One Martini backbone bead per residue (centre of mass of N, CA, C, O) as a GRO file, in nm:
protein
  392
    1MET     BB    1   7.024  20.868  12.714
    2SER     BB    2   7.289  20.738  12.942
    3SER     BB    3   7.583  20.653  12.841
    4GLY     BB    4   7.412  20.453  12.638
    5ARG     BB    5   7.170  20.412  12.828
    6PRO     BB    6   6.880  20.293  12.856
    7SER     BB    7   6.593  20.343  12.970
    8PHE     BB    8   6.383  20.234  13.253
    9GLY     BB    9   6.103  20.024  13.370
   10VAL     BB   10   5.872  19.909  13.635
   11GLU     BB   11   5.607  19.671  13.670
   12GLU     BB   12   5.422  19.571  13.961
   13GLU     BB   13   5.240  19.294  14.063
   14PHE     BB   14   4.979  19.212  14.310
   15LEU     BB   15   4.859  19.008  14.561
   16LEU     BB   16   4.577  18.962  14.777
   17LEU     BB   17   4.598  18.775  15.077
   18ASP     BB   18   4.478  18.593  15.310
   19ALA     BB   19   4.622  18.548  15.627
   20THR     BB   20   4.464  18.265  15.676
   21THR     BB   21   4.400  18.118  15.380
   22GLY     BB   22   4.547  18.243  15.098
   23SER     BB   23   4.331  18.386  14.954
   24PRO     BB   24   4.179  18.593  14.773
   25VAL     BB   25   4.127  18.950  14.839
   26ASN     BB   26   3.890  19.233  14.831
   27CYS     BB   27   4.125  19.499  14.934
   28ALA     BB   28   4.243  19.731  14.756
   29ALA     BB   29   4.102  19.988  14.856
   30GLU     BB   30   4.204  19.970  15.151
   31VAL     BB   31   4.509  19.972  15.090
   32VAL     BB   32   4.521  20.242  14.947
   33LEU     BB   33   4.425  20.406  15.191
   34ALA     BB   34   4.657  20.307  15.386
   35MET     BB   35   4.883  20.448  15.178
   36ALA     BB   36   4.828  20.730  15.217
   37GLY     BB   37   5.120  20.935  15.182
   38GLU     BB   38   5.368  20.721  15.174
   39CYS     BB   39   5.346  20.677  14.855
   40PRO     BB   40   5.298  20.609  14.563
   41SER     BB   41   5.016  20.534  14.429
   42PRO     BB   42   4.853  20.274  14.351
   43ASP     BB   43   4.712  20.060  14.120
   44ARG     BB   44   4.440  19.944  13.996
   45GLU     BB   45   4.320  19.649  13.886
   46PHE     BB   46   4.115  19.424  13.746
   47LEU     BB   47   4.122  19.326  14.036
   48SER     BB   48   4.037  19.346  14.387
   49SER     BB   49   4.323  19.158  14.440
   50GLN     BB   50   4.493  19.398  14.301
   51LEU     BB   51   4.821  19.548  14.241
   52GLU     BB   52   5.013  19.844  14.124
   53THR     BB   53   5.347  19.935  14.034
   54ALA     BB   54   5.588  20.207  13.956
   55THR     BB   55   5.852  20.328  13.832
   56PRO     BB   56   6.049  20.539  13.737
   57VAL     BB   57   6.259  20.666  13.535
   58CYS     BB   58   6.557  20.476  13.461
   59PHE     BB   59   6.927  20.411  13.477
   60ASP     BB   60   6.951  20.276  13.755
   61ALA     BB   61   6.912  20.007  13.953
   62ALA     BB   62   6.890  20.155  14.229
   63GLU     BB   63   6.637  20.315  14.166
   64ALA     BB   64   6.443  20.077  14.130
   65GLU     BB   65   6.492  19.936  14.400
   66SER     BB   66   6.400  20.163  14.585
   67ALA     BB   67   6.107  20.184  14.484
   68LEU     BB   68   6.021  19.884  14.531
   69MET     BB   69   6.094  19.860  14.832
   70GLU     BB   70   5.910  20.085  14.934
   71PHE     BB   71   5.645  19.965  14.844
   72ARG     BB   72   5.670  19.697  14.998
   73ARG     BB   73   5.686  19.818  15.277
   74VAL     BB   74   5.418  19.977  15.274
   75GLY     BB   75   5.227  19.758  15.155
   76SER     BB   76   5.263  19.543  15.375
   77GLY     BB   77   5.153  19.715  15.609
   78ALA     BB   78   4.876  19.777  15.487
   79ALA     BB   79   4.784  19.487  15.449
   80ARG     BB   80   4.807  19.400  15.743
   81SER     BB   81   4.587  19.609  15.844
   82CYS     BB   82   4.371  19.434  15.646
   83GLY     BB   83   4.435  19.111  15.667
   84CYS     BB   84   4.679  19.091  15.458
   85VAL     BB   85   4.885  18.995  15.172
   86LEU     BB   86   5.163  19.094  14.991
   87ALA     BB   87   5.207  18.915  14.680
   88GLY     BB   88   5.478  18.761  14.492
   89THR     BB   89   5.269  18.607  14.258
   90GLY     BB   90   5.133  18.481  13.969
   91LEU     BB   91   4.949  18.307  14.168
   92PRO     BB   92   4.733  18.164  14.361
   93PRO     BB   93   4.768  17.874  14.548
   94VAL     BB   94   4.478  17.949  14.646
   95GLY     BB   95   4.138  18.019  14.528
   96GLY     BB   96   4.111  18.022  14.202
   97GLU     BB   97   3.812  17.897  14.180
   98THR     BB   98   3.719  18.166  14.255
   99GLU     BB   99   3.535  18.415  14.169
  100ALA     BB  100   3.612  18.714  14.056
  101MET     BB  101   3.655  19.057  14.135
  102VAL     BB  102   3.587  19.336  13.969
  103THR     BB  103   3.682  19.634  13.915
  104PRO     BB  104   3.490  19.941  13.943
  105LYS     BB  105   3.527  19.985  13.612
  106HIS     BB  106   3.426  20.034  13.303
  107ARG     BB  107   3.648  19.884  13.146
  108TYR     BB  108   3.650  19.623  13.316
  109ARG     BB  109   3.351  19.550  13.274
  110ARG     BB  110   3.366  19.523  12.971
  111ILE     BB  111   3.573  19.296  12.961
  112ALA     BB  112   3.407  19.093  13.127
  113GLU     BB  113   3.165  19.082  12.930
  114GLU     BB  114   3.335  19.002  12.661
  115THR     BB  115   3.497  18.736  12.808
  116GLY     BB  116   3.363  18.604  13.036
  117ARG     BB  117   3.507  18.328  13.172
  118VAL     BB  118   3.798  18.423  13.134
  119ALA     BB  119   3.777  18.651  13.377
  120LYS     BB  120   3.697  18.482  13.649
  121HIS     BB  121   4.030  18.361  13.686
  122GLN     BB  122   4.233  18.627  13.647
  123TYR     BB  123   4.511  18.619  13.865
  124SER     BB  124   4.717  18.749  13.696
  125THR     BB  125   5.070  18.818  13.785
  126GLY     BB  126   5.318  19.064  13.695
  127THR     BB  127   5.620  19.161  13.510
  128HIS     BB  128   5.713  19.481  13.372
  129VAL     BB  129   5.933  19.587  13.105
  130HIS     BB  130   6.081  19.898  13.021
  131VAL     BB  131   6.234  20.019  12.711
  132ALA     BB  132   6.395  20.234  12.534
  133ILE     BB  133   6.311  20.374  12.209
  134PRO     BB  134   6.351  20.564  11.908
  135SER     BB  135   6.131  20.374  11.754
  136LEU     BB  136   5.914  20.172  11.593
  137ASP     BB  137   6.115  20.040  11.404
  138ALA     BB  138   6.309  19.959  11.630
  139GLY     BB  139   6.102  19.789  11.787
  140VAL     BB  140   6.066  19.570  11.572
  141GLU     BB  141   6.356  19.475  11.579
  142VAL     BB  142   6.354  19.390  11.875
  143LEU     BB  143   6.133  19.180  11.869
  144ALA     BB  144   6.291  18.987  11.677
  145ARG     BB  145   6.570  18.964  11.849
  146ILE     BB  146   6.438  18.870  12.143
  147ALA     BB  147   6.266  18.614  12.088
  148ARG     BB  148   6.476  18.391  12.146
  149TRP     BB  149   6.470  18.464  12.477
  150SER     BB  150   6.181  18.412  12.594
  151PRO     BB  151   6.203  18.129  12.725
  152VAL     BB  152   6.429  18.199  12.935
  153LEU     BB  153   6.282  18.437  13.070
  154LEU     BB  154   6.043  18.273  13.165
  155ALA     BB  155   6.195  18.059  13.333
  156MET     BB  156   6.341  18.262  13.534
  157THR     BB  157   6.026  18.383  13.627
  158ALA     BB  158   5.888  18.148  13.735
  159ASN     BB  159   5.580  18.180  13.978
  160SER     BB  160   5.328  17.933  13.911
  161PRO     BB  161   5.274  17.604  14.007
  162LEU     BB  162   4.999  17.672  14.147
  163TRP     BB  163   4.646  17.543  14.172
  164SER     BB  164   4.420  17.494  14.399
  165GLY     BB  165   4.658  17.332  14.576
  166GLU     BB  166   4.800  17.232  14.307
  167SER     BB  167   4.982  17.090  14.086
  168THR     BB  168   5.038  17.163  13.731
  169GLY     BB  169   5.333  17.095  13.591
  170PHE     BB  170   5.418  17.399  13.612
  171ALA     BB  171   5.602  17.690  13.650
  172SER     BB  172   5.382  17.861  13.455
  173TRP     BB  173   5.045  17.897  13.477
  174ARG     BB  174   5.000  18.185  13.393
  175HIS     BB  175   5.073  18.157  13.097
  176VAL     BB  176   4.841  17.965  13.028
  177LEU     BB  177   4.599  18.139  13.120
  178SER     BB  178   4.673  18.388  12.932
  179LEU     BB  179   4.592  18.236  12.654
  180SER     BB  180   4.269  18.325  12.676
  181TRP     BB  181   4.310  18.569  12.546
  182PRO     BB  182   4.269  18.720  12.240
  183VAL     BB  183   4.579  18.854  12.253
  184VAL     BB  184   4.864  18.648  12.213
  185GLY     BB  185   5.186  18.601  12.264
  186TYR     BB  186   5.425  18.634  12.010
  187PRO     BB  187   5.514  18.881  11.809
  188GLN     BB  188   5.523  18.862  11.440
  189GLY     BB  189   5.604  18.989  11.104
  190PHE     BB  190   5.696  19.276  11.094
  191ARG     BB  191   5.822  19.527  10.887
  192ASP     BB  192   5.724  19.776  11.068
  193GLY     BB  193   5.576  20.023  11.246
  194ALA     BB  194   5.329  20.054  11.060
  195ASP     BB  195   5.249  19.755  11.066
  196TYR     BB  196   5.199  19.740  11.364
  197GLU     BB  197   4.975  19.959  11.377
  198ARG     BB  198   4.779  19.816  11.183
  199SER     BB  199   4.733  19.568  11.360
  200VAL     BB  200   4.619  19.712  11.606
  201THR     BB  201   4.390  19.863  11.465
  202GLY     BB  202   4.247  19.609  11.359
  203LEU     BB  203   4.180  19.481  11.637
  204ILE     BB  204   3.997  19.719  11.723
  205ASP     BB  205   3.807  19.775  11.474
  206SER     BB  206   3.693  19.469  11.479
  207GLY     BB  207   3.641  19.399  11.808
  208ILE     BB  208   3.841  19.210  11.957
  209VAL     BB  209   3.936  19.477  12.097
  210PRO     BB  210   3.897  19.784  12.274
  211ASP     BB  211   4.220  19.817  12.323
  212THR     BB  212   4.559  19.832  12.380
  213GLY     BB  213   4.547  19.695  12.669
  214MET     BB  214   4.445  19.408  12.521
  215ILE     BB  215   4.731  19.365  12.424
  216SER     BB  216   4.876  19.042  12.529
  217TRP     BB  217   5.149  19.044  12.461
  218ILE     BB  218   5.474  18.959  12.583
  219ALA     BB  219   5.543  19.171  12.355
  220ARG     BB  220   5.550  19.535  12.319
  221LEU     BB  221   5.442  19.841  12.206
  222SER     BB  222   5.388  20.118  12.350
  223ALA     BB  223   5.111  20.349  12.368
  224ASN     BB  224   5.248  20.564  12.599
  225TYR     BB  225   5.551  20.492  12.530
  226PRO     BB  226   5.901  20.489  12.421
  227THR     BB  227   5.858  20.152  12.431
  228ILE     BB  228   5.942  19.837  12.530
  229GLU     BB  229   5.736  19.554  12.644
  230LEU     BB  230   5.792  19.309  12.889
  231ARG     BB  231   5.545  19.028  12.990
  232VAL     BB  232   5.663  18.730  13.078
  233ALA     BB  233   5.665  18.775  13.384
  234ASP     BB  234   5.626  18.697  13.683
  235ALA     BB  235   5.582  18.755  13.981
  236GLN     BB  236   5.806  18.852  14.240
  237LEU     BB  237   5.950  18.797  14.548
  238ASP     BB  238   6.199  18.990  14.464
  239ALA     BB  239   6.327  19.298  14.393
  240CYS     BB  240   6.612  19.217  14.302
  241ASP     BB  241   6.517  19.030  14.076
  242THR     BB  242   6.358  19.232  13.915
  243VAL     BB  243   6.601  19.420  13.849
  244ALA     BB  244   6.787  19.215  13.717
  245PHE     BB  245   6.592  19.149  13.493
  246ALA     BB  246   6.561  19.435  13.377
  247VAL     BB  247   6.868  19.479  13.297
  248LEU     BB  248   6.876  19.242  13.109
  249VAL     BB  249   6.668  19.347  12.912
  250ARG     BB  250   6.818  19.602  12.842
  251ALA     BB  251   7.062  19.460  12.713
  252LEU     BB  252   6.902  19.320  12.488
  253VAL     BB  253   6.795  19.577  12.356
  254ALA     BB  254   7.068  19.712  12.302
  255ARG     BB  255   7.176  19.488  12.122
  256ALA     BB  256   6.953  19.500  11.908
  257LEU     BB  257   7.003  19.793  11.822
  258SER     BB  258   7.296  19.755  11.733
  259GLU     BB  259   7.245  19.541  11.513
  260ALA     BB  260   7.054  19.716  11.342
  261GLU     BB  261   7.257  19.954  11.293
  262SER     BB  262   7.470  19.743  11.151
  263GLY     BB  263   7.285  19.546  10.957
  264ASP     BB  264   7.189  19.302  11.078
  265PRO     BB  265   7.012  19.043  11.033
  266SER     BB  266   6.711  18.933  11.086
  267PRO     BB  267   6.558  18.698  11.231
  268ARG     BB  268   6.421  18.369  11.154
  269TYR     BB  269   6.113  18.195  11.205
  270GLN     BB  270   5.926  17.945  11.258
  271PRO     BB  271   5.617  17.880  11.265
  272GLY     BB  272   5.530  17.857  11.615
  273LEU     BB  273   5.803  17.834  11.781
  274ILE     BB  274   5.793  18.048  12.002
  275ASN     BB  275   5.529  17.961  12.148
  276SER     BB  276   5.617  17.669  12.196
  277ALA     BB  277   5.872  17.735  12.362
  278ASN     BB  278   5.715  17.884  12.586
  279TRP     BB  279   5.545  17.650  12.681
  280PHE     BB  280   5.785  17.473  12.757
  281ALA     BB  281   5.896  17.678  12.969
  282ALA     BB  282   5.644  17.683  13.151
  283ARG     BB  283   5.681  17.389  13.231
  284ASN     BB  284   6.005  17.360  13.306
  285GLY     BB  285   6.174  17.585  13.334
  286LEU     BB  286   6.492  17.516  13.501
  287GLY     BB  287   6.464  17.185  13.536
  288SER     BB  288   6.563  17.138  13.226
  289GLU     BB  289   6.453  17.200  12.917
  290LEU     BB  290   6.503  17.399  12.623
  291VAL     BB  291   6.401  17.595  12.337
  292ASP     BB  292   6.546  17.713  12.049
  293PRO     BB  293   6.376  17.899  11.805
  294LEU     BB  294   6.617  17.928  11.598
  295THR     BB  295   6.761  17.622  11.606
  296LEU     BB  296   6.576  17.386  11.746
  297GLU     BB  297   6.717  17.338  12.014
  298SER     BB  298   6.769  17.118  12.278
  299LEU     BB  299   6.853  17.240  12.610
  300PRO     BB  300   6.984  17.317  12.882
  301ALA     BB  301   6.882  17.576  13.058
  302PHE     BB  302   7.169  17.695  13.156
  303GLU     BB  303   7.288  17.702  12.874
  304PHE     BB  304   7.094  17.919  12.771
  305VAL     BB  305   7.162  18.131  12.976
  306ASP     BB  306   7.464  18.157  12.901
  307HIS     BB  307   7.419  18.242  12.610
  308MET     BB  308   7.267  18.503  12.671
  309LEU     BB  309   7.479  18.641  12.855
  310ALA     BB  310   7.708  18.645  12.643
  311SER     BB  311   7.555  18.835  12.434
  312VAL     BB  312   7.556  19.080  12.691
  313ALA     BB  313   7.830  19.141  12.833
  314ASP     BB  314   7.900  19.427  12.735
  315GLU     BB  315   7.645  19.574  12.833
  316LEU     BB  316   7.661  19.503  13.132
  317ARG     BB  317   7.933  19.637  13.177
  318ARG     BB  318   7.872  19.931  13.072
  319PHE     BB  319   7.611  19.960  13.278
  320GLY     BB  320   7.686  19.811  13.566
  321ASP     BB  321   7.533  19.492  13.571
  322ALA     BB  322   7.705  19.229  13.594
  323ASP     BB  323   7.699  19.153  13.897
  324ARG     BB  324   7.397  19.142  13.938
  325VAL     BB  325   7.337  18.920  13.722
  326ALA     BB  326   7.528  18.708  13.837
  327ARG     BB  327   7.382  18.674  14.108
  328TYR     BB  328   7.113  18.591  13.991
  329SER     BB  329   7.208  18.340  13.840
  330GLU     BB  330   7.334  18.196  14.086
  331CYS     BB  331   7.075  18.176  14.249
  332LEU     BB  332   6.920  17.998  14.051
  333ARG     BB  333   7.121  17.762  14.069
  334ARG     BB  334   7.118  17.715  14.380
  335VAL     BB  335   6.813  17.667  14.421
  336GLY     BB  336   6.644  17.575  14.204
  337VAL     BB  337   6.425  17.338  14.019
  338LEU     BB  338   6.162  17.152  13.985
  339ALA     BB  339   6.055  16.914  13.818
  340PRO     BB  340   5.746  16.840  13.708
  341SER     BB  341   5.739  16.535  13.817
  342ARG     BB  342   5.826  16.668  14.127
  343ARG     BB  343   5.592  16.854  14.166
  344PRO     BB  344   5.403  16.952  14.415
  345SER     BB  345   5.170  17.007  14.629
  346PHE     BB  346   5.054  17.205  14.874
  347ALA     BB  347   5.017  16.926  15.055
  348SER     BB  348   5.324  16.919  15.033
  349ALA     BB  349   5.643  16.923  14.983
  350PHE     BB  350   5.834  17.234  14.979
  351ARG     BB  351   6.047  17.485  14.830
  352ILE     BB  352   6.174  17.802  14.941
  353ARG     BB  353   6.305  18.107  14.884
  354LEU     BB  354   6.437  18.313  15.137
  355ARG     BB  355   6.393  18.677  15.132
  356GLY     BB  356   6.519  18.865  15.407
  357SER     BB  357   6.630  19.058  15.662
  358ARG     BB  358   6.599  18.802  15.883
  359CYS     BB  359   6.632  18.546  15.641
  360ARG     BB  360   6.866  18.536  15.459
  361GLY     BB  361   6.932  18.233  15.275
  362ARG     BB  362   6.705  18.055  15.348
  363THR     BB  363   6.569  17.723  15.366
  364VAL     BB  364   6.241  17.604  15.356
  365HIS     BB  365   5.983  17.381  15.486
  366LEU     BB  366   5.671  17.249  15.361
  367GLN     BB  367   5.449  17.028  15.559
  368THR     BB  368   5.142  16.863  15.459
  369SER     BB  369   4.812  16.697  15.439
  370GLY     BB  370   4.687  16.971  15.389
  371GLY     BB  371   4.589  17.271  15.377
  372TRP     BB  372   4.599  17.590  15.485
  373SER     BB  373   4.430  17.537  15.744
  374ARG     BB  374   4.655  17.350  15.866
  375VAL     BB  375   4.904  17.530  15.853
  376LYS     BB  376   4.829  17.757  16.067
  377SER     BB  377   4.878  17.559  16.326
  378GLN     BB  378   5.209  17.509  16.240
  379TRP     BB  379   5.242  17.795  16.093
  380ALA     BB  380   5.393  18.097  16.015
  381LEU     BB  381   5.264  18.380  15.862
  382LEU     BB  382   5.459  18.582  15.644
  383SER     BB  383   5.589  18.911  15.554
  384VAL     BB  384   5.861  18.947  15.323
  385GLY     BB  385   5.798  19.202  15.201
  386SER     BB  386   5.625  19.025  14.941
  387SER     BB  387   5.658  18.753  15.063
  388LEU     BB  388   5.524  18.431  15.071
  389VAL     BB  389   5.565  18.266  15.385
  390SER     BB  390   5.689  17.978  15.578
  391LEU     BB  391   5.729  17.895  15.929
  392SER     BB  392   5.823  17.697  16.210
   0.00000   0.00000   0.00000
């Protein structure tokens, strides 16, 4: 740690979408070649239409932001040269019904063979935050203590309301699709780090999953680094949002570690409540109410946000992140989210928050009676950073 601040890192996944149709395009290998020598090479992901980047180990938010912005700058240019768009979106808005092409690696092919149809449309693209922990025992304490906030963290980062050109009625359809993997949801009930390791080993030895990488819990203890990894967030449109979210997660982890060190009792949850509250959050986003899995109370989404932020106000201030997270929270309030009952299809009007160097702060409207093919004759498709946006 530096000045009491846990180190952190961010992994961002991106979809590659055809610049004409908006559908996923299998050009990850070409984009990687086009980026050669420009910045740290991205990683190929499960599908040939996905890429991933990761920050170095960071202590300051500015470090992470610089790394992510540089990747988006270089990656967007490389994607454009290959006729596609580097998109920060949890799922493709169109084309998801097309069977995906798996990246030609032995491990990925094995996963595809063992999971059958589950893998054929898994265009799921997320944001993963790692925060340093001192031990596996401490990590288990953190898992239990931040579980309460997983619904609100999911709602704040929901970015996949559309599937195959239509509204899903969910703010994060990615969360729902991800529940089809063998080991999912929020892990709970571990006595200590050894108990956690026994559970993971059992899942692998039994043949349920081939390795630790297929443990798809939305929060887990990393098998490769001394970190807890939060995987609840969809891919984000804006790198600044990604970083603000990451340092908020860091504050929550630091608070949980402090409470455990002080001997505060670990919270206890009713069976099934955390995953049910997360499903509810995936549906509602910030557009209506969320459920607190600890108190079982249903409350307005931003009231839950405020409660969470108040719980880590000291950590955010000590780490120098209070202003950044306040701006992030205010932006979420200002932009707003459509309630599920009013969420339109791709072929209807919808609003997106546009954040880019040439058009920061504008809100634009997309309206058409057809699909993406009609959009292209009336709207210019642009890549602003990693954001997939449309302008009249």
